[in-house]
N, C-alpha and C positions, 0 to 999 in steps of 0.2 A: 198372396199367400200368407197365412198367419205364422207366427213365430212357433218353433218347436217348443215343447213343454219342458225339456230338460236343461239344466245348466251345464257349463262345460266341466265343472268339477264332478257332478253326478255321472256325466257321460264317460269321464275317465275311469270312474269307479266301475261302471258297467263294462267298459272295455277290459279292465283287469280281470273281472269275474269271467267273462266270455273267453279271454285269452287262456286262462287256465283250463277251462272246459275244452277248448279247441286243442290244446297241447295234449291233454289226456286222450281226447278223441282221435287225435292224429298219431301220437307216438306212445300212448300208455303212461302208466305211472312212472315218473322219473325222480331223480334226485332232486332236481330243482323245483318241480311242480308235482304236488301230490293233492289228491282229493280224499278226504276221509269218507266212510261210508255214509255218515250223517250228512256231510256237505253235498255229496253226490246225490242223495235222496232228495235234499232240499232243491237242488238244481232241477231235477226231474219234475218234481211237483211244481216248481215255479214255471218251467216250460210248458207243461201240460195245461196248467191254469191259463197261461198267456195264449196258448193255442185255442182254448175254449172261448176266452173273452176277446181276443183281438187276433184272429187267424191270419190276416193279411200281414200285420206287422211281424207276427211270429215267423211266418214264411220267409220274410225278407231278412230277418235277423239270422235265421239259420242258414239260409242260403249264402248270405254275404260273409258272415263271420265264421261259420264252420266249414262250409263247402267252398269258400273263396270265389263266389261268382261276383263279378263287378256290378255296381249299381247300374251302370250303363246297359248292361245286357238285360238285367231285370226290367228296367224301364222300356227298353225296346220290345221285350216279350209282352209287357202289358200295355203298350201303346200309350205311355205317359212320360212326363219329363223325368229326367234324372233328379232334379231338385225335389220333385214330389216324392220320389222313392226315398231320397235322403231324409226328407222330413218324416215320412212314415217310420223309417228305421230309427230315427231319434225319439219319435214318440213311443215307438215299440220298446226302446231302452227305458224310457220313463215308466211305462207300464210294468216292464220286467222288474225294475228296482222296487216298485211299490209292492208287487206281489212277493219278491224276494225277501224284502224287509218284514212283510206280514207273516211270512212262513217262519221266520226267525223267532218270532214271539210265541209261536204255537208249540 
């Protein structure tokens, strides 16, 4: 199996962004975590573009990070190894950050 496309530092940045999105999704806007309207729109555009370009990675990211479904469960459902699902998730994070950074420039 080939190596994931993302570095540990980039993956940590991805996790920070997704955590803020999850917190707002789960609990709403709070004192500790807030999303501006512009940032919220940017995340929506990023996720919709990711879904168009990489639907499988998008679904894994959404299910694992926002809906809290374990990689093991997803792997069992798709009849593949958990390592393969983890790699798809990391590659999805890489694609997410590429799109997210491109949306910043627009």
